N, C-alpha and C positions, 0 to 999 in steps of 0.2 A: 737550782738544779738544772743540769743540762742534758741528762740522759735518762732513759726509762729505768736504768739500773739504780740511779740515785733516787728517783721517785719511789721505786719499790722499797729501797732501804729506809727512806724517811717514813713511808707508810707503816712498815712493820714496826718501827721504833715508836711511832706516835699515833697508832691507830685509835686509841681511846679518845684522843682529842679530835679525830677526823670523822670517825664513824658516828652517825647520829645517835644521841643518847638513848633513844628508845630501843636501839639494837645492842648497845654495848654490854648490858648485863646478861644478855642471853646469847652470847656469841663467843667463838674461839677463833683466833686469827693465826694463820700459818701459811707457809709456802704451799701452793697448789700441787697436789701429787701428780697431775698430768703434765705440768709444765712449771719448772722451778722459777721461770721468769714472771709468773703470775702469783697472785695472793688469793687465798681462800678464806672466806668468812663463814664458818660453820655455825648454823643456827641450832642451838642446843634444845630449844623448845619450839619447833616449827608449828605454825598454825595453819598451814595450807600446803599446796603442792610443792612450793619452793622450799628446799631444805638447806641450801647454801648459796652464798653469793660468790661469784668468781670475778675477781678484779684484775683488769688488764692495765698495768702502769704504762703511761706514755709521757713523752718529754714535754708536751705542750697541749693546751686546750684551744689553740687557734683553730678556726674552722677548717683549714686545709688539712690539719692533722686529724681532726675528728672525722672528717669526711673519708679520709683514706683508711681509717680503721673500721668504719661501719660494716663492710662486708664480713670481716673476721668476727666482729662482735655479734653479728646476726647468726653466723655459723655456730659460735659457742653457745648462743642462747637456745639452740635446738636440743641441747643436752637435757634430758629429763631431770627435774628436781633442782634446776639451776637458774638463777637470775644473774645476768652479766652487768658489771659496772665498769666504766672507764675511770681511771684514777690519774689525775694530772696535778701539776703544781698549783695552777689557778685556772679556773674556767671563766672566761669572759662572757659577756652577754651574747655575742654572736655565736660562740661555740656552744653555749648552753641552749640557745634556741634551736640550733641544728640538732643537738642530741635529743632534745625533747620531741621535736618533730619526727625524728626517726625512732621514737619510743625506746631510746637507749638511756639507761641511768648513768649517773656519774657521781664521783666524790672528788673534791680537790683538797689539797693539803692546807688550805686556808680556812676550811670549815664549811664551804659551800657544798651543796649537793642536791641531787634529784634522784630519789629512790622510790620505786613503785613495784611491789610484788605482794602476793597473797592479799591480806587486808591492810597492808602497810603502805602509807603514802607520806613521804617526807620531801619537802622542798625548802631549801635554805639558800639565801642569796644575800649579797651586800657586804660580805667580808672582803676587805681589801687584799690586793696582791702583795704578799710579804716578800715575794721572790723577784719582783720587777728589777731590782738592782743587779740581779744575777743573770739577766737575760743574755743569751749567747750573742757575742759580737762577731763581726766578720773576721775571719782569721785566714791562715794559710789553707784551711780546709773548706773554704767557701767558693764554690762554682769555678769561675775563671782562674782564680788563684791556684786551683789544683792542677791546671794543665802543665805547668813546669814540673810539678811533682810526678805527674803521670809519665812525662817524657823521661825523667830520670829513673823511674821505676821500671821502664821498659829495658833499660841497660844499667842495672844497679851497680855494676863493678867498673864501669867505664868513666873516663874523664870526658866531659862534654863542655864545649865552650858556650858562652851566653848566646852567641849567634846561632849555634846549632840547635839549642833548645828553643830559641825564638822562632826559627824557621820551621822546625818540626811541629810546634804548637800553633803556628800562625799568629804570633804575638809580637808586640813591639819590643825592641831591645831594652828600653827604659823600664817597661813593666816587668820583664823577666829579671832584670838586675835587682829590682826591689824585692821580688819574691826570693831570689837566691840569697840576698843579704839577710833577709829574715830567717831563712832556713839555716844559714851559717850561725846567726846569733843564737838560734834555738838548739844548735848542736846536731842538726840532721845531716849536714854535709861538710866537706872540707874543700878549700879552694887553694889554687896555686897561681903563681905569677903567669900571666898570659891569658888569664880568664877561665881556666879550666875548673870545673866543679865535679865532685863525685860524692855519692851518698856514703855516709859512714855507717848508719844503722837503719837499713830499709825496714826491718821488722818493727823497730820502735816508731818509725814514721807512720807505718800503716796502723799500728796499734793505737797511737794517739789519734789518728784519723777516725778510727772506729768509735772512739770515745765521743766524737762530735758529729757522728753521722747516724742517721736512722732512715730506713726506707720509707717510714711513715711521713717524712717531711714532704714527700711528693704528693701532688694532688691527684687522686685516683677517681676515675669515673667508671662505674660498674655497668656491664652489659651482659646479655645472655646470647649464646650462639643459637641462631635460628635453625641451623642444620644439626645441632647437637654434637657434632664431631669436631674437635679442635684441629685435627689433621686437614679437614676441608678448608678451614680458615687459613692455615699455613699454605695450603695450595693456592689460595687466592693471592696471598702475599707474593708467591713465586711468579705470578703472572700479571701483577699490576704494572702500570706504565713506569718507564725508567725514572722519571722525575720523582714520582711518589715513592718509588722503591728506595730512594735515598733519605726518606723523611720518616723513618721509624727505626726502632731497634728493640728486639726481644730481650727480656731479662727473666731471671729466676728459672723455674723448670722448663718454660717454653724455650729459653735460650739453650739449656742443656739438650733439649730434644733437637733443636735446629743444628747445633754443633755436633750432634751424634756422639756425645761423650759417654753415654751408657751403652755398653755392649749388649746387643740383642734387643734394644728398645725399639719397637716398631710403632706403638700407639702412644698417645699422649693422655694419660689418665688424670691430668691435673689442669689447673687454671692457666689461661694465657695472660701474660702481662706484657704490654706493648708501650714503650716510650714513644711519644709523638711530640715533636718540638713545636709544631704549628699551633698548639693549644695556647701559646702566649699571645696569639693574635685574636682573630674573631673566633671565640671559643665555640659558640653554638654552631656556626657554619662548619668549622673544622670537625667537630664531633659528628655532625650529620654526614659529612663527606666520608669519614672513616667508617661510620656505621653502615653506609650503603656499600662501600667497597668490600667490607669484611662480612656482610650479612649478619648484622647484630640487631638486637632489640633492647631498649632500655630495661634495666632490671635493678632491683634492690636485693631482696632475698633471693637466693638461688643464682646470683651472678657467677659466671665462670670465665668472663673475658673482661680485662680491665685496661682501659686506655689511660695512660699516665702522663700528666703534665709534670715534667721533671723539675725538681728543686734546683738542679744543676743544668739549666738550659744551654749553657755554653760548653760545658765539659762532659756531660753524661755520654755524648756521642763520640768523644775523642777515642780513637783506636777501635771503633766499631768494626766487627769482623763479618765477612760474608762466608757462608757455608751452605752448600746444597741449595742455592737459590734463595736463601733467607739471610737476614741481617740481624746480628746480635750485638749486645754491648761488649766491650773489652772484658778480658778475664778479670782485670782489676776491678772494674765496676761491678761485675757479676759477683765477685768475692764480697765487696762492700754490701751489696744488696742481700746476698744470702746470709751473711753473718750478723745482720740485724733483723732477721726474721726469727720467730720463736724457735727454740731449740728443737722441738719435736718435728719441725718442718724442714730441717736442714738435711739430715740423712746423708747417704753416700754421695749424692750429687755435689754437696758443698765440699766434701773432702776431695773429690775429683778436681774441682775448681781450684782449691788451695794448692794442690800438687802441680797445677799447670803454671803457676806464677814463677817467675825467674829468680825468686828469693824465698827463703824459708819463712813460713808463717805457722802459727798455731792453728790446728784444725778446729778448735773450739774458741769462740770469742764471746765477749760480754754481750748479752742481749739487751 
């Protein structure tokens, strides 16, 4: 299973083998009414404050995926009468430990789990990973390999030479040739004598890309704004030194605000998400540097500013755009990020981003 959608489908089909036996006889499982990407386990005979379990499917139980989902899981857990569980193909020892330390329950599709609510406590471990042979391999949609795709998607109807693509992407001719050959084999582009390449079906390329991408593959570090107003943090970004100003990019709603894509929008009533490339180096030192620059304090519950170590460290900043003294990811990267957030969080901003792309895409995508 390579996507959260596949995990959700597997869970809905096999929940009687996944949900601990103590709960199966007194439960009803269905799509969650508040978000069709989630699953609800309704407890038919509740014995305490919790009356239902809300399950968030995710593509992996690796620590970086679990850590990135913790802020959302904690927000969901604030709903009265609800306990929240993470559902993954297989939860390894490191991911399980991280979830338990954060007081987050989980179930995996191999039968392992950690569930604690009301007077119920279940912990199951030791079931092997039946899905290891299906682990996602590196493809056209992995980090550096996506740069030629991004160049072609900037001008989807144009013939571009290998050299033009390499120079635009800052890549070697040999590397770009390999990527273009694979794209040709997979039917995404056509080639002509003289080295020109042109996309055939940009919509299919992006759709297939979405199948293998999830915002949650990024490693997310939660903070809280000391001053309380996101606009004050954005103002600090407008005034930082020139070198540091090139080493970040906003995404999601904070990018929409920076680009002023919503008419009449003056304040920012949502979380800040900031990609920071330096997190691949000295992590603690870099986090501390940005914390001081932006005026943040560490947070778990109640976090509203997230520094992101990108899963695409080479490609996520390609095509980054400057607007009103701020820096945001490209429209394509913003589209990828938005359309793997839960459906309820997309809203009109996501549609606006889709309309900015130089090729037609569906305004709703698989979650």
